[in-house]
N, C-alpha and C positions, 0 to 999 in steps of 0.2 A: 507359798507356791505349792501346788499339788503335783506329785510325781504320777505320771500316767502309767497305767499297766499296759502290757503288750498282750493283745488278744487276736492278732492276725488281721486287724483292720487298718494298719498303718505300715508303711514300708519299714523294714528292720533298720535300714540306715538312718532314716529320719528319727525313729524312736531312740536309737542309741545316741545319736547326736543330741537329742533333747535331754536324756537322762544324765549324760556326761556333764551337763551344766551344773547339776546338783552336787557332783563330786567336788567341784571347785568352790561352790558356794558354802557347802558344809565342811569342807576341808577333810574329806574322808581319805583314808589310805586305800591303796589299790584293791587289796583283798576284801576289805569291808564293802567297798563300792561294788565289786563284782558279785559278792554275796547278795547285796540288796537288789542288783539288777536281775539276777536269776530268780529271786523271789517275786519279782514283779511280772514274770511271764505267767500267763493264764495256765492253770493246771491241765486244761484240755490239750495244751500243746506240749507234747512229750519231748524232753531234752535228754541228751546223753548223761550218763551218771557222773562223768568227770568233765568239767569245763574249767580250764585253767586260766583263760584270759578272755578279754572282751571280744576279740576277733573270733574265737571259737564259738562264743555265744551268738555272734552275728551270723556265722556260717550255719549254725544249728537251726536258727530261725528261718534262714533262707531254704534250707533243705527240707523243712517241714511242709507237709501237704497244704497247710493253711496259706503259705506264701504263694504257691502255685494258683490256688483259688483266688487269692487277692489280685495277682497280676492278671489273670483271665477276666476277672470282674471289671477291672479298669480298662482292659481292651474292649470289652463289650460296651462299656460306657463311651469309649472313644468312637466306636462304630455308630452309636446313637447320637453323638454330639452334633448339634446343628447351630450354625452361625446365623444370628438375626441382626441385621444392621440397625443402627440407632433410629433410622427413619421408620422402622417398624417396631420400635420399642425395645430393641436389644441394647447390649453394652459390650463393645469390642474389648475393652480392658478386662472385664470379668471373663469373657469368652477365652481370651488368650491365656489368662491365668489358669483357668480350668483345663484348657488343652495341655499346657505345659505340665501341670500337676498330674494329669492322667498319663501322659507319656512317661513321666518320672516313675509313677507307681507301677506302670506296666513294663518298665525297663525297655522302652522302645527308644533306641539310640540311633538307629540307622536313619539317615536323612531321607532316603527315598520312601521308607515306610512312614515317616512322619509326614512327608508331603502327601502321601496317599490318604492318610487319615484326615488331614486338613482339607484336602480337595473334596472328600466325601461329605464334609460338614457344610459345604457351601450351598446356598440356594440354587435350585435347578433353573438357571436362566442363562441366556446367551452371554451377558456381560461377564459374569463370574467365570464361566467356563473358558471363554476366550482369554481373559486377562490372566487367570491363574496359569494356564498353559504357557502363555507368552512370557510371563515374568518369572516363573519358577523353574524353567528347564535347566538353567545353569546355576541354580542355588546349591551350595555345598555345605552349609552349616545351619544350625538351628537359629542362631541370631539373625542370619541373613534371611532365613525363611520367614521369621516373624516380622522383620523390617519390610520385606516385599508384601507380606499380607497386609500390614498397616497401610502401605501405599495404595493397595487395591481398595481397602476400606475407605480411605480418605477420598479417593477419586469417585467411588460409588456414591458417596454422600453428596457429591456435586453434580451427579447425573440429572438431567431433566427427564423425568419418567412420565409415562402415560398418565394423564389426569393431574399432572402438576399444575398448580396455580402460578402463572408467570406474569411478569411485567416486562414490556418491551420498550427500551429506551432508545430514542433517536440519538445517535452518537454526536452528530454535528451540532445539534441545538440543545441536547440534554433533556428533551421533553419526552414524556411517556405516551405511547400509543394508547388512545382512549376512545371511548364511545360514551354516549349519555342518553339515558332513557328520555323520551319525550322531546328529543331534538332531532329534527328531520331535515334533509336537504330540501330546499325550495326549488331546486333545479334538478335535472336528471331523473334519477329513479324515485326521488322522494322517500327513500329508505332512511333508516336511522343513521345519522352521520358518524364518520370516523375522523379523528383529528389528533394532532400532537398536543397534549394537554399540559398538565403541571410538570415542573421540574422535580417534583417530589411525588412518588407513587401514591395514588389514592384509590378509592373504590371504583372509579371510572376506568382505571388503567389495569385492572386485573383480568386475566384471560386464563381459561382452562385449556391446556394443550392436549390434543388427542391424536394418537397415531396408530392405534390398533395392536401395539405390542409393548412390552414393558419398557424398553429403552429405544431411543431413536438414534440411527446411525447416519453419518454424512453420505450423501450421494444417492441414497435409495429409499428415503423415508418421506412419505407424504403426511403433512400435519394439518390439523384443523384447529382454529383458535376460537373458542366459545367465550363470549363476553359474560363474565360471572354475574354482573349486576343485572343483565338484561335477559336472564333465563336462558331460553333456547336459541339465542341469536349468535350467528357466527360471522367472522370477518370474511368478506368476499367481494367479488365483482359481478356485475349483472349486465347481460346482453339485452339491449332493448329491442325486442322483435319488431317494433314499429318504428324504431329509430335507425335501423340499418347498421347497427354497431353497438359497442359498449357505451354506456352513459359516460358523459364527460364531467370532469371535476369542475367545481364552481369558479375557480380563478384562472387556472392555467390550461384548461382544455385537455389535460391528460385523462387517463381512465379513472373514473370515480371508484373509490373504495368505500364500501358501506358495511353495515352490520344488520343482518336480517335472519329470519327463520325461514327455512324452506317451506314450512307449512303456510306461509303467507304469500307464496309465489306459485302461480300456475305454471305448469311445464318447467318446474325448477331444474330438473335434470338436464334440460336442454339449454337453459338460459342462465342459470346461477352457478358460479364456481366458488367453492370455499376450500379447495385442496391446495395447500402451499408446499413448496419445496424450499429447503434451506441449504446454503453452502457457505463455507468459510469466506469471509470478505477478502482475504489475501491469498489463501492457498486453494487453487481451483480443484485439485484432486485430493483434498484432505480426507483421511480415513478416521475411523474411530467414532466415538459417541458424542452427542450434543451435551454440553455441560454448562453449568452456571459460569457466567462471565465470558463465554465465547462471543466473539463478534462475527456476525453473520449477515448475509443477504437473504431476504425472503423473495421468492418468485412464484408466479402463478401462470399456468398455461391457458391461453384463450381458446375458446371452443371453435370459433369460426375462421380465424385467420392464422391459426397454428403458431402464433408468436408467443414468446415467453416475456412477460412483463415483470418488473421488479418493484417492490414496495419502496416508496420514497416519501420524505418530507423535506420541507425547506422553510424559509422565513416568510413565504407568501401567505397571506391571510385572506379569509373571507368572512362575511358577516351574515348572521341570521337574526333579524330583529335588532335588538340592542347588544347582541353577543358577538364577539369576534373569536375566530378559531384559526389555528395554524393548519394549513392544508396537508392532507395525506393523500397520495395518489399512487397509481401504478404507471410505469413507463417502460419503453423498450430502447431507451437511449444508452449512451455509454455510462457505465457505472462510475460512481464517485463517492465522496464523503457523505453526501446526502442520502446514500442508500444503505449506510451501515447501521445495524441494529445491535444493541447490547441486550442480552436476555438474562433475566434473573428469575429465580423461582420464588414465589410468595411462599413457597416451600423451598425456591432457589433463584439463580440469576443468569440471563444470557445477554449478550450485546450484539446488535446488528448495526449495519450501516443504517438499517432501522433496528436498533439494538434491543435485546431482550434482557431485562433485569429480573432475576428470579428472587423471590423473598420467601421466608418461612415465618409463619405466625405473625405476619405483618411487619417483620423486621428484615432489613437487608442482611444477607449472609455472605 
């Protein structure tokens, strides 16, 4: 074992605690140990001529200008410290370890000062700002501060963010909202069909969620769902200008739900709608952020009759050629279990009465 020298780049308390281990290992008497300890201090750090015990040595090291420089250096490092979530390649455990070490080295023991440094390390976005303020205002200890921060980090990892790849699972039947290239309705719009597919997510059931800001909040976020496998095609409904209303689903005569690109539709701003709203399937006025495993309803506002229709599936099927599909529609009837969606991210998971299941790297999380 090598005894480290003291050169001003370690906290005096930590250094003395380290070297005291050698006294017991080598069975040194106190005077011999103190003499060795003094000899290990770098000669550029001037000590008093007489030091009679280890506490005097500790105090002398703390009174030297090198310790003030050391503390100020660690304060500046705290000011520059930035938290990066695991979703962006960071490591929360290493961040917290670094934060605690810098607070120790800088001798920052006041809880409000610790909160301030931790707050400044967070990413500049709405979620972290709101959650940190809400959860930290009554925190009175460092352990509680770290516990609340970990809670925020865990919750952040489950947020459905802009451009997350998600899967939407129909709660009642357990099947995933899907679309398939080269399969088109033979009635109605003749656009690419949408159906409740496999009970296991596959490439046909992956959607990229878009909503124009980093995180989506209940009650005021409009989302768009882009089918990953079908390039620039989105989930939506279409008003047939020559039909006098929205196209009807193949089996139940509800509003047809299809997958299409606006570049394929003339006058698409007037006739095509791909902007969906979500709300909690049980709590009408739920606040907060959309997260993996939430159970939601998806709704869409019609352009011509001002009604709000909800996404639904059921056990009713339709056929195209030799293939059978479980129907997905929009309706304005009373909500029930067939409207619940569970959502999950392919990087996470949501549930709806048409439910969203979010996965990451192809695995459910």
